LUMDODREN-312482 format. One record per atom (N, C-alpha, C): atom name; residue number from 1; residue in one letter; x negated, y, z negated. Coordinates in steps of 0.001 Angstrom, whole numbers. Layout:
N
<pt "CA"; NUM; "A"; <X; Y; Z>>
...
END
This chain:
156
<pt "N"; 1; "M"; <66690; -19213; 305>>
<pt "CA"; 1; "M"; <65463; -19819; -210>>
<pt "C"; 1; "M"; <64322; -19053; 478>>
<pt "N"; 2; "S"; <63325; -18622; -350>>
<pt "CA"; 2; "S"; <62330; -17652; 430>>
<pt "C"; 2; "S"; <61022; -18499; 131>>
<pt "N"; 3; "K"; <60198; -18462; 1222>>
<pt "CA"; 3; "K"; <58721; -19320; 972>>
<pt "C"; 3; "K"; <57894; -18435; 39>>
<pt "N"; 4; "R"; <57125; -19026; -700>>
<pt "CA"; 4; "R"; <56197; -18533; -1448>>
<pt "C"; 4; "R"; <54808; -18500; -649>>
<pt "N"; 5; "Q"; <54213; -17133; -515>>
<pt "CA"; 5; "Q"; <53090; -16855; 76>>
<pt "C"; 5; "Q"; <51923; -17135; -428>>
<pt "N"; 6; "K"; <50987; -17876; -171>>
<pt "CA"; 6; "K"; <49703; -18081; -876>>
<pt "C"; 6; "K"; <48467; -17573; 9>>
<pt "N"; 7; "G"; <47534; -16825; -703>>
<pt "CA"; 7; "G"; <46426; -16403; -73>>
<pt "C"; 7; "G"; <46551; -14812; 314>>
<pt "N"; 8; "F"; <45618; -14103; 941>>
<pt "CA"; 8; "F"; <45693; -12623; 1193>>
<pt "C"; 8; "F"; <46114; -12473; 2522>>
<pt "N"; 9; "S"; <46778; -11304; 2753>>
<pt "CA"; 9; "S"; <47291; -11050; 4068>>
<pt "C"; 9; "S"; <46020; -10325; 4862>>
<pt "N"; 10; "L"; <46212; -10252; 5936>>
<pt "CA"; 10; "L"; <45127; -9595; 6960>>
<pt "C"; 10; "L"; <44956; -8185; 6421>>
<pt "N"; 11; "I"; <45702; -7440; 6153>>
<pt "CA"; 11; "I"; <45602; -6105; 5682>>
<pt "C"; 11; "I"; <44784; -5905; 4474>>
<pt "N"; 12; "E"; <45056; -6855; 3387>>
<pt "CA"; 12; "E"; <44259; -6903; 2304>>
<pt "C"; 12; "E"; <42793; -7303; 2416>>
<pt "N"; 13; "L"; <42519; -8195; 3532>>
<pt "CA"; 13; "L"; <41209; -8589; 3700>>
<pt "C"; 13; "L"; <40358; -7359; 4386>>
<pt "N"; 14; "L"; <41118; -6835; 5249>>
<pt "CA"; 14; "L"; <40517; -5426; 5948>>
<pt "C"; 14; "L"; <40047; -4468; 5026>>
<pt "N"; 15; "I"; <40957; -4241; 3998>>
<pt "CA"; 15; "I"; <40663; -3312; 3014>>
<pt "C"; 15; "I"; <39463; -3571; 2252>>
<pt "N"; 16; "V"; <39360; -4891; 1717>>
<pt "CA"; 16; "V"; <38115; -5481; 1130>>
<pt "C"; 16; "V"; <36815; -5332; 1722>>
<pt "N"; 17; "V"; <36929; -5682; 3157>>
<pt "CA"; 17; "V"; <35809; -5546; 3896>>
<pt "C"; 17; "V"; <35403; -4073; 4098>>
<pt "N"; 18; "A"; <36430; -3126; 4287>>
<pt "CA"; 18; "A"; <35939; -1691; 4638>>
<pt "C"; 18; "A"; <35323; -1350; 3189>>
<pt "N"; 19; "I"; <35889; -1587; 2054>>
<pt "CA"; 19; "I"; <35273; -1151; 771>>
<pt "C"; 19; "I"; <33943; -1800; 572>>
<pt "N"; 20; "I"; <33673; -2947; 1017>>
<pt "CA"; 20; "I"; <32153; -3467; 1017>>
<pt "C"; 20; "I"; <31234; -2747; 1821>>
<pt "N"; 21; "L"; <31923; -2445; 3100>>
<pt "CA"; 21; "L"; <30948; -1620; 4117>>
<pt "C"; 21; "L"; <30636; -240; 3494>>
<pt "N"; 22; "I"; <31580; 246; 2837>>
<pt "CA"; 22; "I"; <31169; 1781; 2360>>
<pt "C"; 22; "I"; <30173; 1462; 1162>>
<pt "N"; 23; "I"; <30323; 597; 387>>
<pt "CA"; 23; "I"; <29214; 465; -664>>
<pt "C"; 23; "I"; <28014; 191; -187>>
<pt "N"; 24; "A"; <27806; -724; 980>>
<pt "CA"; 24; "A"; <26607; -981; 1559>>
<pt "C"; 24; "A"; <26022; 275; 2403>>
<pt "N"; 25; "A"; <26859; 1052; 2929>>
<pt "CA"; 25; "A"; <26388; 2267; 3496>>
<pt "C"; 25; "A"; <25690; 3224; 2469>>
<pt "N"; 26; "I"; <26318; 3254; 1230>>
<pt "CA"; 26; "I"; <25551; 4136; 217>>
<pt "C"; 26; "I"; <24347; 3296; -303>>
<pt "N"; 27; "A"; <24570; 2117; -477>>
<pt "CA"; 27; "A"; <23311; 1538; -1093>>
<pt "C"; 27; "A"; <22000; 1182; -450>>
<pt "N"; 28; "I"; <22234; 1068; 875>>
<pt "CA"; 28; "I"; <20987; 618; 1741>>
<pt "C"; 28; "I"; <20077; 1680; 1854>>
<pt "N"; 29; "P"; <20369; 3033; 2175>>
<pt "CA"; 29; "P"; <19444; 4058; 2017>>
<pt "C"; 29; "P"; <18815; 4258; 897>>
<pt "N"; 30; "N"; <19402; 4028; -367>>
<pt "CA"; 30; "N"; <18593; 4022; -1618>>
<pt "C"; 30; "N"; <17641; 2922; -1785>>
<pt "N"; 31; "L"; <18119; 1926; -1313>>
<pt "CA"; 31; "L"; <17086; 892; -1260>>
<pt "C"; 31; "L"; <15912; 1027; -457>>
<pt "N"; 32; "L"; <16056; 1456; 809>>
<pt "CA"; 32; "L"; <14792; 1770; 1632>>
<pt "C"; 32; "L"; <13866; 2901; 1002>>
<pt "N"; 33; "R"; <14612; 3943; 257>>
<pt "CA"; 33; "R"; <13695; 4790; -481>>
<pt "C"; 33; "R"; <13152; 4378; -1585>>
<pt "N"; 34; "S"; <13743; 3542; -2287>>
<pt "CA"; 34; "S"; <12915; 2769; -3305>>
<pt "C"; 34; "S"; <11888; 1832; -2852>>
<pt "N"; 35; "R"; <11961; 1155; -1748>>
<pt "CA"; 35; "R"; <10889; 411; -1078>>
<pt "C"; 35; "R"; <9813; 1105; -760>>
<pt "N"; 36; "M"; <10080; 2250; -269>>
<pt "CA"; 36; "M"; <8942; 3194; 170>>
<pt "C"; 36; "M"; <8156; 3820; -893>>
<pt "N"; 37; "A"; <8816; 4173; -2026>>
<pt "CA"; 37; "A"; <8194; 4499; -3113>>
<pt "C"; 37; "A"; <7367; 3508; -3983>>
<pt "N"; 38; "A"; <7731; 2261; -3819>>
<pt "CA"; 38; "A"; <7221; 1165; -4310>>
<pt "C"; 38; "A"; <5976; 915; -3593>>
<pt "N"; 39; "N"; <5942; 1159; -2059>>
<pt "CA"; 39; "N"; <4660; 823; -1426>>
<pt "C"; 39; "N"; <3898; 1889; -1538>>
<pt "N"; 40; "E"; <4066; 3133; -1746>>
<pt "CA"; 40; "E"; <3374; 4235; -2028>>
<pt "C"; 40; "E"; <2543; 3963; -3432>>
<pt "N"; 41; "A"; <3376; 3735; -4288>>
<pt "CA"; 41; "A"; <2704; 3381; -5724>>
<pt "C"; 41; "A"; <1699; 2294; -5578>>
<pt "N"; 42; "S"; <1913; 1206; -4821>>
<pt "CA"; 42; "S"; <863; -60; -4737>>
<pt "C"; 42; "S"; <-454; 597; -3853>>
<pt "N"; 43; "A"; <-12; 1585; -2815>>
<pt "CA"; 43; "A"; <-1255; 2131; -2083>>
<pt "C"; 43; "A"; <-2175; 2808; -3195>>
<pt "N"; 44; "V"; <-1718; 3800; -4110>>
<pt "CA"; 44; "V"; <-2126; 4303; -4919>>
<pt "C"; 44; "V"; <-3198; 3610; -5971>>
<pt "N"; 45; "G"; <-2432; 2537; -6218>>
<pt "CA"; 45; "G"; <-2990; 1535; -7178>>
<pt "C"; 45; "G"; <-4079; 790; -6486>>
<pt "N"; 46; "S"; <-4014; 547; -5172>>
<pt "CA"; 46; "S"; <-5036; -119; -4349>>
<pt "C"; 46; "S"; <-6169; 798; -4348>>
<pt "N"; 47; "L"; <-5943; 1993; -3954>>
<pt "CA"; 47; "L"; <-7020; 2987; -3945>>
<pt "C"; 47; "L"; <-7860; 3206; -5248>>
<pt "N"; 48; "R"; <-7209; 2970; -6200>>
<pt "CA"; 48; "R"; <-7928; 3040; -7586>>
<pt "C"; 48; "R"; <-8696; 1798; -7743>>
<pt "N"; 49; "T"; <-8318; 656; -7266>>
<pt "CA"; 49; "T"; <-8938; -491; -7286>>
<pt "C"; 49; "T"; <-10259; -572; -6527>>
<pt "N"; 50; "I"; <-10149; 160; -5271>>
<pt "CA"; 50; "I"; <-11144; 159; -4282>>
<pt "C"; 50; "I"; <-12269; 969; -5081>>
<pt "N"; 51; "N"; <-11883; 2365; -5638>>
<pt "CA"; 51; "N"; <-12845; 3261; -6342>>
<pt "C"; 51; "N"; <-13576; 2459; -7291>>
<pt "N"; 52; "T"; <-13061; 1547; -8209>>
<pt "CA"; 52; "T"; <-13489; 907; -9331>>
<pt "C"; 52; "T"; <-14461; -196; -8637>>
<pt "N"; 53; "A"; <-14055; -912; -7436>>
<pt "CA"; 53; "A"; <-14918; -1904; -6884>>
<pt "C"; 53; "A"; <-16101; -1131; -6143>>
<pt "N"; 54; "E"; <-16032; 18; -5744>>
<pt "CA"; 54; "E"; <-17114; 738; -5216>>
<pt "C"; 54; "E"; <-18143; 1035; -6225>>
<pt "N"; 55; "V"; <-17786; 1603; -7468>>
<pt "CA"; 55; "V"; <-18616; 1990; -8404>>
<pt "C"; 55; "V"; <-19397; 598; -8967>>
<pt "N"; 56; "T"; <-18638; -405; -8937>>
<pt "CA"; 56; "T"; <-19268; -1531; -9545>>
<pt "C"; 56; "T"; <-20365; -1946; -8536>>
<pt "N"; 57; "Y"; <-20068; -2046; -7266>>
<pt "CA"; 57; "Y"; <-20812; -2612; -6164>>
<pt "C"; 57; "Y"; <-22152; -1627; -6264>>
<pt "N"; 58; "S"; <-21976; -335; -6145>>
<pt "CA"; 58; "S"; <-23194; 406; -5971>>
<pt "C"; 58; "S"; <-24133; 348; -7345>>
<pt "N"; 59; "T"; <-23400; 61; -8579>>
<pt "CA"; 59; "T"; <-24199; -289; -9781>>
<pt "C"; 59; "T"; <-24915; -1689; -9721>>
<pt "N"; 60; "T"; <-24261; -2636; -8917>>
<pt "CA"; 60; "T"; <-24908; -3980; -8911>>
<pt "C"; 60; "T"; <-25955; -3927; -7768>>
<pt "N"; 61; "Y"; <-25664; -3090; -6768>>
<pt "CA"; 61; "Y"; <-26725; -3337; -5499>>
<pt "C"; 61; "Y"; <-27147; -1709; -5432>>
<pt "N"; 62; "P"; <-28002; -1309; -6190>>
<pt "CA"; 62; "P"; <-28302; 203; -6124>>
<pt "C"; 62; "P"; <-29254; 380; -4889>>
<pt "N"; 63; "T"; <-29795; -468; -4249>>
<pt "CA"; 63; "T"; <-30671; -169; -3000>>
<pt "C"; 63; "T"; <-29664; 22; -1898>>
<pt "N"; 64; "I"; <-28438; -645; -2088>>
<pt "CA"; 64; "I"; <-27469; -426; -731>>
<pt "C"; 64; "I"; <-26650; 694; -1262>>
<pt "N"; 65; "G"; <-26203; 979; -2229>>
<pt "CA"; 65; "G"; <-25195; 2067; -2526>>
<pt "C"; 65; "G"; <-23649; 1592; -2341>>
<pt "N"; 66; "F"; <-22898; 2477; -1759>>
<pt "CA"; 66; "F"; <-21594; 2181; -1637>>
<pt "C"; 66; "F"; <-21430; 1143; -384>>
<pt "N"; 67; "A"; <-20286; 491; -192>>
<pt "CA"; 67; "A"; <-20156; -528; 936>>
<pt "C"; 67; "A"; <-18724; -275; 1672>>
<pt "N"; 68; "A"; <-18808; -883; 2725>>
<pt "CA"; 68; "A"; <-17586; -957; 3307>>
<pt "C"; 68; "A"; <-16478; -1971; 2802>>
<pt "N"; 69; "L"; <-15096; -1949; 3161>>
<pt "CA"; 69; "L"; <-14168; -2721; 2417>>
<pt "C"; 69; "L"; <-14531; -4205; 2430>>
<pt "N"; 70; "T"; <-14851; -4610; 3512>>
<pt "CA"; 70; "T"; <-14968; -6052; 3812>>
<pt "C"; 70; "T"; <-16095; -6679; 2854>>
<pt "N"; 71; "S"; <-17119; -5655; 2646>>
<pt "CA"; 71; "S"; <-18354; -6126; 1826>>
<pt "C"; 71; "S"; <-17696; -6406; 358>>
<pt "N"; 72; "L"; <-16781; -5696; -237>>
<pt "CA"; 72; "L"; <-16323; -5742; -1353>>
<pt "C"; 72; "L"; <-15482; -6930; -1950>>
<pt "N"; 73; "G"; <-14954; -7677; -749>>
<pt "CA"; 73; "G"; <-14228; -8982; -1006>>
<pt "C"; 73; "G"; <-15154; -10135; -891>>
<pt "N"; 74; "G"; <-14420; -11252; -605>>
<pt "CA"; 74; "G"; <-15234; -12504; -686>>
<pt "C"; 74; "G"; <-14269; -13600; -198>>
<pt "N"; 75; "T"; <-14640; -14544; 311>>
<pt "CA"; 75; "T"; <-13564; -15725; 651>>
<pt "C"; 75; "T"; <-13314; -16618; -563>>
<pt "N"; 76; "A"; <-12115; -16725; -858>>
<pt "CA"; 76; "A"; <-11503; -17444; -1890>>
<pt "C"; 76; "A"; <-11994; -18926; -1652>>
<pt "N"; 77; "P"; <-12229; -19793; -2839>>
<pt "CA"; 77; "P"; <-12536; -19114; -4114>>
<pt "C"; 77; "P"; <-14005; -18555; -4018>>
<pt "N"; 78; "C"; <-14341; -17374; -4645>>
<pt "CA"; 78; "C"; <-15471; -16782; -4850>>
<pt "C"; 78; "C"; <-16425; -17402; -5787>>
<pt "N"; 79; "T"; <-17281; -18307; -5389>>
<pt "CA"; 79; "T"; <-18227; -18763; -6316>>
<pt "C"; 79; "T"; <-19407; -18049; -6527>>
<pt "N"; 80; "S"; <-19991; -17286; -5638>>
<pt "CA"; 80; "S"; <-21307; -16777; -5746>>
<pt "C"; 80; "S"; <-21275; -15151; -5055>>
<pt "N"; 81; "A"; <-21445; -14250; -5810>>
<pt "CA"; 81; "A"; <-21347; -13120; -5050>>
<pt "C"; 81; "A"; <-22638; -12462; -4398>>
<pt "N"; 82; "S"; <-22607; -11770; -3419>>
<pt "CA"; 82; "S"; <-23740; -11312; -2839>>
<pt "C"; 82; "S"; <-23497; -9903; -2161>>
<pt "N"; 83; "S"; <-24319; -9355; -1740>>
<pt "CA"; 83; "S"; <-24185; -7676; -1280>>
<pt "C"; 83; "S"; <-23279; -7740; 33>>
<pt "N"; 84; "T"; <-23021; -8838; 917>>
<pt "CA"; 84; "T"; <-22217; -8921; 1898>>
<pt "C"; 84; "T"; <-20710; -9510; 1427>>
<pt "N"; 85; "S"; <-20644; -10070; 193>>
<pt "CA"; 85; "S"; <-19552; -10735; -146>>
<pt "C"; 85; "S"; <-19560; -10616; -1683>>
<pt "N"; 86; "A"; <-19161; -9497; -2271>>
<pt "CA"; 86; "A"; <-19279; -9192; -3573>>
<pt "C"; 86; "A"; <-18277; -9597; -4571>>
<pt "N"; 87; "C"; <-17080; -10188; -4009>>
<pt "CA"; 87; "C"; <-16021; -10730; -4645>>
<pt "C"; 87; "C"; <-15565; -9981; -5713>>
<pt "N"; 88; "L"; <-15487; -8685; -5424>>
<pt "CA"; 88; "L"; <-14728; -7415; -6225>>
<pt "C"; 88; "L"; <-13149; -7166; -5908>>
<pt "N"; 89; "L"; <-12751; -7620; -4717>>
<pt "CA"; 89; "L"; <-11471; -7538; -4434>>
<pt "C"; 89; "L"; <-10884; -8609; -3641>>
<pt "N"; 90; "D"; <-9447; -8689; -3745>>
<pt "CA"; 90; "D"; <-8904; -9917; -3239>>
<pt "C"; 90; "D"; <-8908; -9998; -1713>>
<pt "N"; 91; "D"; <-8671; -11050; -1181>>
<pt "CA"; 91; "D"; <-8665; -11040; 211>>
<pt "C"; 91; "D"; <-7675; -10360; 1076>>
<pt "N"; 92; "I"; <-6529; -10087; 387>>
<pt "CA"; 92; "I"; <-5342; -9372; 942>>
<pt "C"; 92; "I"; <-5809; -7872; 1216>>
<pt "N"; 93; "L"; <-6490; -7226; 225>>
<pt "CA"; 93; "L"; <-6637; -5986; 198>>
<pt "C"; 93; "L"; <-7841; -5727; 1110>>
<pt "N"; 94; "T"; <-9054; -6604; 1124>>
<pt "CA"; 94; "T"; <-10026; -6454; 1994>>
<pt "C"; 94; "T"; <-9685; -6834; 3386>>
<pt "N"; 95; "A"; <-8395; -7612; 3820>>
<pt "CA"; 95; "A"; <-8180; -7744; 5128>>
<pt "C"; 95; "A"; <-7612; -6281; 5594>>
<pt "N"; 96; "G"; <-7228; -5383; 4774>>
<pt "CA"; 96; "G"; <-6915; -3983; 5380>>
<pt "C"; 96; "G"; <-5473; -3820; 5321>>
<pt "N"; 97; "V"; <-4622; -4670; 4950>>
<pt "CA"; 97; "V"; <-3106; -4415; 5061>>
<pt "C"; 97; "V"; <-2383; -4961; 3656>>
<pt "N"; 98; "K"; <-1760; -4217; 3045>>
<pt "CA"; 98; "K"; <-1207; -4624; 1619>>
<pt "C"; 98; "K"; <158; -3707; 1481>>
<pt "N"; 99; "S"; <1072; -4248; 1195>>
<pt "CA"; 99; "S"; <2342; -3663; 924>>
<pt "C"; 99; "S"; <2786; -2547; 1690>>
<pt "N"; 100; "G"; <2728; -2733; 2937>>
<pt "CA"; 100; "G"; <3205; -1915; 3885>>
<pt "C"; 100; "G"; <2251; -578; 4332>>
<pt "N"; 101; "Y"; <958; -762; 3817>>
<pt "CA"; 101; "Y"; <-143; 235; 4033>>
<pt "C"; 101; "Y"; <-1407; -419; 4657>>
<pt "N"; 102; "N"; <-2009; 281; 5568>>
<pt "CA"; 102; "N"; <-3178; -138; 6115>>
<pt "C"; 102; "N"; <-4257; 628; 5325>>
<pt "N"; 103; "F"; <-5355; -96; 4993>>
<pt "CA"; 103; "F"; <-6369; 414; 4175>>
<pt "C"; 103; "F"; <-7761; 378; 5015>>
<pt "N"; 104; "A"; <-8656; 1254; 4954>>
<pt "CA"; 104; "A"; <-9987; 1415; 5664>>
<pt "C"; 104; "A"; <-10794; 2203; 4680>>
<pt "N"; 105; "T"; <-12050; 1495; 4573>>
<pt "CA"; 105; "T"; <-13138; 2120; 3749>>
<pt "C"; 105; "T"; <-14420; 2178; 4494>>
<pt "N"; 106; "T"; <-15154; 3232; 4525>>
<pt "CA"; 106; "T"; <-16487; 3241; 5228>>
<pt "C"; 106; "T"; <-17408; 3811; 4384>>
<pt "N"; 107; "A"; <-18599; 3316; 4391>>
<pt "CA"; 107; "A"; <-19720; 3832; 3473>>
<pt "C"; 107; "A"; <-20513; 4959; 4123>>
<pt "N"; 108; "G"; <-21198; 5936; 3432>>
<pt "CA"; 108; "G"; <-22043; 6718; 4084>>
<pt "C"; 108; "G"; <-23236; 5947; 4970>>
<pt "N"; 109; "T"; <-23842; 6667; 5845>>
<pt "CA"; 109; "T"; <-24821; 6302; 6824>>
<pt "C"; 109; "T"; <-26265; 6084; 6165>>
<pt "N"; 110; "T"; <-26531; 6681; 5133>>
<pt "CA"; 110; "T"; <-27720; 6947; 4385>>
<pt "C"; 110; "T"; <-27938; 5465; 3729>>
<pt "N"; 111; "V"; <-29277; 5098; 3373>>
<pt "CA"; 111; "V"; <-29523; 4041; 2615>>
<pt "C"; 111; "V"; <-30393; 4279; 1437>>
<pt "N"; 112; "P"; <-29821; 4319; 145>>
<pt "CA"; 112; "P"; <-28805; 3752; -268>>
<pt "C"; 112; "P"; <-27548; 4771; 190>>
<pt "N"; 113; "A"; <-26438; 4270; 447>>
<pt "CA"; 113; "A"; <-25056; 4830; 795>>
<pt "C"; 113; "A"; <-24737; 5718; -473>>
<pt "N"; 114; "V"; <-24667; 6955; -306>>
<pt "CA"; 114; "V"; <-24393; 7843; -1616>>
<pt "C"; 114; "V"; <-22767; 8273; -1364>>
<pt "N"; 115; "T"; <-22169; 8061; -319>>
<pt "CA"; 115; "T"; <-20778; 8417; -153>>
<pt "C"; 115; "T"; <-20093; 7295; 558>>
<pt "N"; 116; "Y"; <-18724; 7514; 151>>
<pt "CA"; 116; "Y"; <-17595; 6516; 936>>
<pt "C"; 116; "Y"; <-16451; 7221; 1232>>
<pt "N"; 117; "Q"; <-15613; 6744; 2098>>
<pt "CA"; 117; "Q"; <-14161; 7295; 2064>>
<pt "C"; 117; "Q"; <-13115; 6103; 2226>>
<pt "N"; 118; "S"; <-12095; 6185; 1466>>
<pt "CA"; 118; "S"; <-11019; 5288; 1471>>
<pt "C"; 118; "S"; <-9772; 6036; 2018>>
<pt "N"; 119; "N"; <-9142; 5317; 3014>>
<pt "CA"; 119; "N"; <-7911; 5724; 3496>>
<pt "C"; 119; "N"; <-6848; 4728; 3612>>
<pt "N"; 120; "A"; <-5689; 5295; 3030>>
<pt "CA"; 120; "A"; <-4491; 4391; 3244>>
<pt "C"; 120; "A"; <-3487; 4900; 3976>>
<pt "N"; 121; "S"; <-2830; 4390; 4959>>
<pt "CA"; 121; "S"; <-1738; 4855; 5891>>
<pt "C"; 121; "S"; <-673; 4001; 5791>>
<pt "N"; 122; "P"; <576; 4359; 5882>>
<pt "CA"; 122; "P"; <1770; 3544; 6132>>
<pt "C"; 122; "P"; <1589; 2773; 7571>>
<pt "N"; 123; "S"; <1975; 1469; 7240>>
<pt "CA"; 123; "S"; <1945; 704; 8628>>
<pt "C"; 123; "S"; <2984; 1150; 9543>>
<pt "N"; 124; "V"; <4148; 1433; 9127>>
<pt "CA"; 124; "V"; <5240; 2132; 9813>>
<pt "C"; 124; "V"; <5688; 3290; 9322>>
<pt "N"; 125; "Y"; <5014; 4516; 9710>>
<pt "CA"; 125; "Y"; <5692; 5591; 8967>>
<pt "C"; 125; "Y"; <7155; 5893; 8876>>
<pt "N"; 126; "Q"; <7569; 6330; 7610>>
<pt "CA"; 126; "Q"; <8843; 6500; 7387>>
<pt "C"; 126; "Q"; <9928; 5137; 7282>>
<pt "N"; 127; "Q"; <9073; 3975; 7253>>
<pt "CA"; 127; "Q"; <9757; 2809; 7093>>
<pt "C"; 127; "Q"; <8913; 2189; 5863>>
<pt "N"; 128; "S"; <7719; 1967; 5910>>
<pt "CA"; 128; "S"; <6888; 1498; 4737>>
<pt "C"; 128; "S"; <6318; 2567; 4025>>
<pt "N"; 129; "G"; <6356; 3867; 4316>>
<pt "CA"; 129; "G"; <5818; 4964; 3661>>
<pt "C"; 129; "G"; <5959; 6296; 4280>>
<pt "N"; 130; "T"; <5911; 7344; 3381>>
<pt "CA"; 130; "T"; <5907; 8663; 4229>>
<pt "C"; 130; "T"; <4577; 9428; 3808>>
<pt "N"; 131; "R"; <3752; 9108; 2990>>
<pt "CA"; 131; "R"; <2557; 9913; 2541>>
<pt "C"; 131; "R"; <1255; 8995; 2837>>
<pt "N"; 132; "Y"; <203; 9830; 3387>>
<pt "CA"; 132; "Y"; <-1178; 9177; 3635>>
<pt "C"; 132; "Y"; <-1973; 9619; 2403>>
<pt "N"; 133; "F"; <-2909; 8662; 2137>>
<pt "CA"; 133; "F"; <-3538; 8740; 890>>
<pt "C"; 133; "F"; <-5286; 8692; 1290>>
<pt "N"; 134; "F"; <-5829; 9477; 448>>
<pt "CA"; 134; "F"; <-7377; 9286; 717>>
<pt "C"; 134; "F"; <-8049; 9473; -647>>
<pt "N"; 135; "S"; <-9257; 8794; -691>>
<pt "CA"; 135; "S"; <-10241; 8863; -1911>>
<pt "C"; 135; "S"; <-11728; 8706; -1407>>
<pt "N"; 136; "D"; <-12514; 9147; -2349>>
<pt "CA"; 136; "D"; <-13955; 9022; -1927>>
<pt "C"; 136; "D"; <-14707; 8936; -3299>>
<pt "N"; 137; "Q"; <-16086; 9112; -3117>>
<pt "CA"; 137; "Q"; <-16908; 8859; -4445>>
<pt "C"; 137; "Q"; <-16508; 9743; -5527>>
<pt "N"; 138; "S"; <-15798; 10688; -5481>>
<pt "CA"; 138; "S"; <-15416; 11520; -6456>>
<pt "C"; 138; "S"; <-14376; 10833; -7437>>
<pt "N"; 139; "G"; <-13585; 9896; -6816>>
<pt "CA"; 139; "G"; <-12615; 9077; -7487>>
<pt "C"; 139; "G"; <-11148; 9609; -7492>>
<pt "N"; 140; "V"; <-11206; 10962; -6938>>
<pt "CA"; 140; "V"; <-9918; 11789; -6890>>
<pt "C"; 140; "V"; <-9065; 11242; -5774>>
<pt "N"; 141; "I"; <-7763; 10968; -5988>>
<pt "CA"; 141; "I"; <-7002; 10455; -4948>>
<pt "C"; 141; "I"; <-6088; 11433; -4403>>
<pt "N"; 142; "R"; <-6096; 11747; -3032>>
<pt "CA"; 142; "R"; <-5582; 12832; -2470>>
<pt "C"; 142; "R"; <-4407; 12367; -1481>>
<pt "N"; 143; "Y"; <-3408; 13228; -1192>>
<pt "CA"; 143; "Y"; <-2357; 12792; -205>>
<pt "C"; 143; "Y"; <-1960; 13891; 656>>
<pt "N"; 144; "N"; <-1452; 13392; 1909>>
<pt "CA"; 144; "N"; <-865; 14345; 2931>>
<pt "C"; 144; "N"; <468; 13785; 3424>>
<pt "N"; 145; "G"; <1575; 14491; 3652>>
<pt "CA"; 145; "G"; <2780; 13816; 4140>>
<pt "C"; 145; "G"; <2967; 13909; 5509>>
<pt "N"; 146; "S"; <2070; 14541; 6320>>
<pt "CA"; 146; "S"; <2561; 14796; 7558>>
<pt "C"; 146; "S"; <1250; 14164; 8499>>
<pt "N"; 147; "G"; <284; 13702; 8062>>
<pt "CA"; 147; "G"; <-781; 12915; 8767>>
<pt "C"; 147; "G"; <-1936; 12482; 7882>>
<pt "N"; 148; "S"; <-3053; 12002; 8544>>
<pt "CA"; 148; "S"; <-4230; 11520; 7744>>
<pt "C"; 148; "S"; <-4621; 12456; 6770>>
<pt "N"; 149; "A"; <-4848; 11969; 5516>>
<pt "CA"; 149; "A"; <-5299; 12698; 4429>>
<pt "C"; 149; "A"; <-6658; 12745; 4217>>
<pt "N"; 150; "G"; <-7345; 13867; 3817>>
<pt "CA"; 150; "G"; <-8642; 14051; 3696>>
<pt "C"; 150; "G"; <-9145; 14812; 2356>>
<pt "N"; 151; "A"; <-10292; 15086; 2233>>
<pt "CA"; 151; "A"; <-10882; 15720; 1196>>
<pt "C"; 151; "A"; <-10502; 17124; 772>>
<pt "N"; 152; "S"; <-9648; 17599; 1694>>
<pt "CA"; 152; "S"; <-9057; 19012; 1447>>
<pt "C"; 152; "S"; <-7685; 19118; 986>>
<pt "N"; 153; "D"; <-6994; 17815; 1063>>
<pt "CA"; 153; "D"; <-5601; 17617; 593>>
<pt "C"; 153; "D"; <-5416; 17734; -788>>
<pt "N"; 154; "A"; <-4153; 18057; -1169>>
<pt "CA"; 154; "A"; <-3918; 17941; -2627>>
<pt "C"; 154; "A"; <-4071; 16724; -3123>>
<pt "N"; 155; "A"; <-4535; 16839; -4641>>
<pt "CA"; 155; "A"; <-4778; 15617; -5426>>
<pt "C"; 155; "A"; <-3580; 15310; -6076>>
<pt "N"; 156; "L"; <-3430; 13884; -6278>>
<pt "CA"; 156; "L"; <-2313; 13550; -7108>>
<pt "C"; 156; "L"; <-2389; 13906; -8393>>
END
């Protein structure tokens, strides 16, 4: 009379665990690359939004011209706009960090400011992104893969 065995043997379980680990080793790097690509796409979209907000701001306040990033936002809920709190961008973007990227926008020093520069850099290089982005009053978004982007870098 033989005993009937129920369940899995230790070898069978080890084989299943090994297969799961192999699949994870293949999938995780692809997931990280996808996340970096999504962060970079979000950064480009945010720079486009900043460009639009800068043009709107300079049209609304022509005696001031372009503005710094903090002046383009406002405290939620935005009930009244002013030159120091224009309510053109959300609080997350005006805080300077969004989707794994750090943002900085500075306006020119003349009054009215006729220039501005916006930069987006990965919060953690090669984890949240691999490219740095730049835009200015021309509206062209430029990128650099090895360091801070500027006006002489390649356009997207």
